[in-house]
C-alpha positions, 0 to 999 in steps of 0.5 A, a space after each residue: 516807867 509808863 509816862 502818860 501823854 496828853 494832847 495839848 490843844 494849842 488853838 487855831 492861832 486865832 484870838 478869842 471871840 465873844 459876842 463880836 468882841 475879839 481878844 483884848 477888847 473883851 476885857 475893855 467891854 467887861 471893864 466898861 460894864 463893871 464901871 457902869 455898875 459901880 457908878 450906878 451904885 454910887 450915883 444911885 445911893 448918893 442922888 437918885 436911882 433913876 439918875 444912876 440907871 441913866 449913868 449906867 446906860 450912858 457909861 455902858 453904852 458909850 463904852 461898848 460903842 467906843 470899844 467896837 469902834 476901836 476894834 475896827 482898827 484891828 486887834 494889834 493896832 499901833 500908833 503910826 507916826 508919819 514924821 521924819 526923824 533926824 538924829 544929830 550925829 556928833 562925830 567930832 565929840 569922839 576925838 574929845 574923849 579922854 583916855 584914863 590910865 588905870 
């Protein structure tokens, strides 16, 4: 039996980059653009199309700016707490455990 072997391209272990946005921030930018389009359609039909376009510019522009600022923290940024946590250990409670006979 002849088996066909196909080379698998595993990438260069680098995140996907599109228009300066990397990895998950691409999806954030797309989300803000879609939210801007949906809000423009809603506001444009309810109030005025010019007000809808203004809402589109504010939501999309603000969202893209927010996304670019968050991206500067790094692709895998985490919440880092600088606090000291003290866990109370109750060693006397171990003696008070009741044993049951089965």
